[in-house]
N, C-alpha and C positions, 0 to 999 in steps of 0.2 A: 508520214506519221507525225512529223513535227507540227503541222497545222493542227492536227487532232490534239496534240499535247497542250497547246496553248489555249485551245477552246475549253478543254477540261479544267484548266486552272481558274475557272470561276469568273467568266465574263471579263475578259481582259480589257476590252475597250468598248466604249460607246454603246452599252446596252440601253435600250430606250424604254423608259416608262412613261406612258402618255396619259395625261389627265386633261380632257378637253370637253368643253360644253359650249353650245351656241348661246349667245347673249340675248337672243330675242325670245327664249323660252321654248323654241321648237326643238325637235330632235334631229336637227341638221347635222350631218357628219362633219367632224373637224377636218382640217387639212391632213392629207395623207401622212401619217406618222410624224407630224410636225416638221416635215422636211426630210425625213429618212436619212440619218447620218451615214456617212461612208464608214463601214466597219473594217478595221484592220487589227493587227495584233498589238501594236504599241503606239498607234496614232490614229487619228480620225478627223472627220469634218462634221460640223453641225450647221444646219440651215434653219433660219427662223420659220420658214413656211415653204410649202411645196411650190408656190408660184413666186419664189424669191426673184427679185430684180425686175418684176413686171408691174411694180407699183400697185399691185392688188393686195394690199395689206389686210390680213384678217383682223377682226376685232373681237374683244371680249372672250378670250380663251387663254388657257394656261397649259403649258406642257413642260415636262421634266425629262432630263437625261441623267442617268446614274452611271458614272464611269468608275469602275472598281479597279483598285490598284493591282499591281503585279505582285501577288502574294508571295512569290518565291524570290523577289528582288528587294532587299532591304533598302530603306532610305530613298525610295522612288517618290517622285512628285509629278504633277501634271502642269505642263506649260501651255498657256493659251495665247493665241495670236489671231488677228483678224485680217482677212483678205478684203472684206468690204463691210461697211457699217453705216446704216442710215436708220435712225430711230426717231419716233415722235418727240416733239419738244415737251419734255416734262421736267419740272424743277425738282430737286431733292426735297423730300426723301423718295421721290420716284414711286409713288403709290399707284399711279394709273398704269404706266407702262414701264417695265424694267427687265433687266437681265441680271440675275443674281447667282453667285457662286458660293457654295457651302462646302467646307471640309468638315464632315460630321455635323456638329451643331454650331460650328464657328462660321460666321459670315466672312468670307475672304474679300469679296468685291461686289459692288452694285454699279451697274451701268444703265444710263438712259440719256435722253436729251442730245440730239444733234447728229451731225454727220462726220465729226472728226474721228479718225481711226484711233481706238484706244491703244495704249502702250501694251507691249507684251508683259505678261505676269505669270508667276508660278504659284500654285496652290500651297497651302500650309500642310495639307495632308494628302494621303495617297488615294483616298476614296472621295470623289467629288460629285456633288449634286448640282446640276445646272438648271435653273428655273427661269422660264421665259413667260412673262405675262403681257398680253397685248392690251391696247386701249379699250376703255369702256365707252368712249365717245360715240353716241349713236350716229353721228355724221360720218364716222369712219375716218380714214387717213390715207394719204398717198405716199407712204414711205416704202423703201425697198426691203428693209429688214437688215439681217446680218448674215455674213458667211464667216464662220469661225473655224479655226484649225486648232487641234490639240495634239500633244505628244508627251509620252512619259520621259522624264529626265531624272538624273540623279547626280549628286556630287561624288567625286571619288573619295573612297575611304582609305584609311591607312593600310589596311590589309588587302586591298584590291590587287587584282592582276593587271599589269600594264601591257596593253596590246602594242604591237610594233608601230601602229599609227598613232600612238600616245593616248588612245582612248583607254578607259578602265572598265573592268567588269568585276562583279563579286568573285572572290577566289574560288568559291564553291563550284563555279561553272567552267573552271579550267579542266580540260581533259575529261569532259563528261559526255562526249560523243555528239554534242550539238554544235551547229555552226550557223553563222550569218544572221542572227537575230539580235537586234539592238537591245541594250541593257543586260542581256544575258550572255551574249557572245561577242567576240571581236568581229567586226565586219570583215577584217582581213584574214580571219580564221587562224590567227597566230596562237590563240589559246588552245588549239588542238594539235599543235606541232610537238614532236618529240615526246609523245605520250606513251607510257609503258603499259602494254596489255597485261592483264592478270591471268594467271593459270588457275587460281583458286581464290576463295574468299577467306579472310582471316578468322571469321566466326563460323561455327559449324551449322547454324541455322540460317545462313545467308546463301543467296544464289547469285551467279554471275549474270549481268546483262549480256545480251547477244553481242554488243560491241566490245565486251571484255575489258572495259575501262572502269566500270563501277560494279558494286554489288548492291543487292536490295534484301531487306529482311522479310521474314514471313508476315509481319504486321503490315508491311507495305505492299505485299502481293494482293492484287485484286481489291484494292481499297478505293478505286475510282480515280486515282491520280498516278500519272506516269512518272515514277521516280527514275526509271531508265529513259533516257532521251529517245531511244529507239522503240519504246513501248513494250519491252519484254515482260515487265512485271504486270502488265494489264492485258496481255494476250491470253486467249483461251479461258477467259473468265465467264462464269455463268451468273445470271441474275439470281439473287436470293429471295426467298419468301419469308416475311417477318410475321410472327404470330401476334396479331393485335390484341387477342384476349389476354396475353401476358404483358401488355403494355409496351410492345415493341413497334417501332416504325422503321421504314426503309429509307436510307439515304437516297438522295436524288440520283446518284450514280448507280443505284440498285445493286451494289456489291456488298453492302454491309447493313446491319441493323443497329439501332440504338434504343435505349430506354427513354420513352417520352417524358416520364415523370422526373427522372433523375438527370437526364442529359440534354433535354431540349431547353433552349434559352437559359443556359447556365453560364454563358460567357466563355465556354470551352468548345473548341472546334472538334467535336467527336466524329463528325463526318468530315473527311478530308476536303469535300467540296463545300463545306460550311452550311449544308442544307438544314442541319438541325438548329441553326441560329438565324435563318433567313427571315422568318415571319414572326419575329418576337416583338412584343408590345413593350415600349419603354414605360417603365413604372413611374408614377408620381408619388413620391414619399411624403409623409407628414413631417412636421418640424422635429418630432422625436425619433425620426428614422434617418438612417444613412443609406444612400443609394449606391449600390455596387458600381464599379467602373463600367461593367458591361451594360448597366442601366436596366436590366431585366428583373431585378430583385431589390427589395429593401430589407434592412435588418435594423434592430433597435440601436440607437446611437450609443447606448452604454455597452454594446458589444464591440465597439471599435477599440482597437489597441488594448485588447484584453488577452492576447496570446493565443486566441482561438480563431481560425479562419472560418467565418460564417458566410462570406461571399466565395463563390467558386473560384473567382479570379484572385482571391486573397487581398482584395483592395481595401478591406476594412482593417487590415493589419499593416498597410504600407505607410511609410513616413512617420512612424510612431517613435517617440522619444522616451527612453527609460527614465523613471522617476526616482528621486532620492527621498526615502521615507524618513520621518522623524522617529525619535526614541519611543514615542507612544504608538507607533504603527509597525506593521510588518509589510514586507514586499511580496507581491504575488503576481500572477499572470506574466511570468517571465520578466518581471521587473517593470512592467508598464502600469501597475496599479498599486496603491497603498490602502490598507484597511486598518481601522482602529483596534488596538489590542483589547481595550476594555469592553467595548460594546459589540464588536463584530467577529471576533474569533471564538471558536469553540461554542457556538450557539446553535449548531445544527443547520445553519443556513449558509450556503456557499456564496459568500460575497465575491470571492475569487473564482473565476470560471474554471481554473485548474484545481480548485479544492484545497489550496494551500492553507487557508484559514481554518479548515476543519480536519487537517491531517494530524497524524501522531507526532509530527515535528513540533507542533505548538499545543496540542491537546492531549490530556491524560484521560484515558478511558477508565471509568470506574467499574469495578466488578460488583459492588454493592454499596448501600448507604450506611453510614456509621450510626445514624439515628434510626431506631426501630419504627418510628412514626413517619418515615419517609420512603419513597420509592424512586427508582431511577427514571429519568427522562429517556425518551427513545434514543437520543444521540449518545447517551451514557456519559455525558460530560458534567452532569449536575443532577441533584436530587430535588424532589418536591414533596411537601407534606401530603400524606394520604387524604386528609380532609379537603385538600384543594383539587383532588381528582374529580373531574366532571362537575366543576362548579360554575362552568360557563366562562371562565377566564383562562387564557393561555399563560400558565405559569412557567411551563417549559418553553424555551425560545423556539423550539421546533413544533410547538403545539401538540405534542404527543400526549399530554395529560388530558386533552379534550378530544382526541381522535377516535377513541373507541367507546364513546358514550351514546346512550340511547335514551332520550328524554321520555319516550313512551314506555320504556321498560321492555323486558322480554320475559317469556315464559320458558323455563328450562325443562327438559325431559327428566324422567325418573332416574336416568343414568348420569345426570349432569349436576354440577354444583353451580349455584348462581353467585356471581361476584357483585359487589356494590356498584360497579361501573356498568351494570346491565349487560355483563358478559355471561356466557355459559361455558364452563369447561368440564371436561369429562371427570367423573368421580375418581378415576384412576390417577388423575393429575393432582388430586388433593393430597397435601402433605408429602410431595415428592421432592422437596428441597429445591424446587424450581418455581419461580413466580409466573403462573399462567394467567391469573387475574392481574389486570393492570394496577389494581389497588392492593395487590399482594394478599387478598383475603384468603385465598386457597392455602396459604402457608401460615395463617394465624391459628393459635390454639392447637398446634400440632404436638404429637408425643415428643418429638425431638426438641421442642421448645419448652415443654412442661417437665422435662427431666425424665420422662418415661421411655426415652430412646428415640432413635431415628425413625422416619416414617416407614410404615409397612403398607400403607394404603388401606382401603376398606376391607373388612372381614378378615383381618390378620392381627396377630399379636406379636409384639417384640419380645424376644427372649434376651433378658438382660446379660446373662453370663455367656451364653452361646453366641450372642450377637448375630441373630438371624431372625427371620419372620416365619411364623407358622400360622396355619389357618385357624381362625377362632372356633371353627366347628369341632376341632380336636381338643378344645379346652375342657377341663374338668371331666376327662374320660378315664382318669386313673392311670394314664400312661404318660411317661415323661417324653413328650414329643419334642421338646427343645433339646433334650439329650445332654450328656455330660454333667448330669447332676443339676441342671438348670430347671427349676420347677415353676418358672414364670407362668406356664400355661395351666398349672394346676392350683394356682393361688386364688383366694376368695371364693372357694367352692364349698359346698356343704361337706362338713368333715365326717358326719355320721349319717347312716341311712335314716335313723329316726329323726335327726335334725332336718333332713331334707323333706320329711313329711310335714314339718311344721309350716303350714301356709302363712303363718304370721311373720315368719322370718325369711322364707325363701320363695323364689319365683321359679316355676317350671318352664324351661325354654321348649320350643317346638321340637328340638332334637333330644328332648328328655334330659337335658343338662339342668343343673340347679345353679342359680346365682342369688346372692343376697338381695333382698328387696330394696335395700338402700341404693343399689346400682340401677334399678329399673327407672328408665326415663330420666336419668340423672346426667345433665350436660356439664357438670362441674369437672374439675381437673382429676377428681378421684375416679371418674368413669374410665374403664379400661378401653384402650383404643380398639376400634373395630368390633366392640361387643354388640351383639344383637339383642333387641328387647321385643 
């Protein structure tokens, strides 16, 4: 089971990636696997070519080896040494023939030129790419090449467990049921001595490994990685099917699904085998962008140090220093940014990513404008003159005075009222004490503004004493519909039958009611609200 454990941990050693091409333009096959490295768990060997030491040096090809670090062993590095070395004579910068070692994007070492055995060296990172490029000289060459050895090494850490033989291993691997594997376990197996077996797990959703020395969680069960050194958590696991129509993809270990759009190439290892981050393209960002540390995404530079993590790995918020703002500024974005009090706060625009500059802490929300010739801007922090509505200029800082304009105009239906801002609002919204037109036209010349009472809407009359609305169809019917002695609905009616017959003074409504002719088609303030003509 232990051998399986380390293979699952993501290509522990010497995984070969071969890129080779014949130099003469033919499709001749490259040397077999560029020498086929000897694969082991924590060490290995690399050969320059399959016929190493026979002086049949291949020409004009390139091969690469990717040695991936021990993901569960912190602070591990790779040590390289040479059993044999004979390379073509090429002077620095070694463009024709070379052997290069990269830790990520960092070039650790370049070798070429001669037969002297290079000194042993250690990589700067745990993941190393070894690149070998042979000569382009059409005459060929008679050099042997190289025989290289590598192994993982690590420096002892303050919290390590010290083996009896004075070696050290990470504390996490003491009493974990594993034995005899370098970097993880003491060779003398002293890390597994005097270990206490568990009878149960401390948390209710955990399970005991079969060796009874550790527990594993439900999240760790069947996730493709053996958290129990005896493989308990990965036994009896079935492969899952992931619904591609829902944007799901399957991890390489086939035991979990992940969301391709949200979790792939986001710098976070959502699959325990890292397969969701394996084939990601490194992004090239513009001068106005910041590249996240995982290198798979770019964000605007002005998003850095603003208190909001835009990179999945939070790298845009790392190493930020809090700023001291002046008396003319306010602090926002958790102290990492300052904005100007005069021009940037309470303008409807979030200069602070956390919205501090537009919050009630600094801004007073207005309920109405003191000047009757003004209306509120959308953010309600300021007013603007009605005549400036839809004039082509953004007088409100949030642009709300120009948001609802239609230069071509609109045609409203018979049940709608047309605003000056080319809006249509329902007739029932007219004079309802709420501004539905952006220019407030629906609340202009209303009964409650002309002293005739609050709005009753169309086809209604306001009873002054009773303080209620009645339908205008009941007006002048000889009945006190307002009630309580309020005769508002019976005012301005024909007082006598003979007067009603005088067509010079009165108009007969469709409902056979009479109104004085002076009110017919009269749009002045003396017109009764809701009166039909």
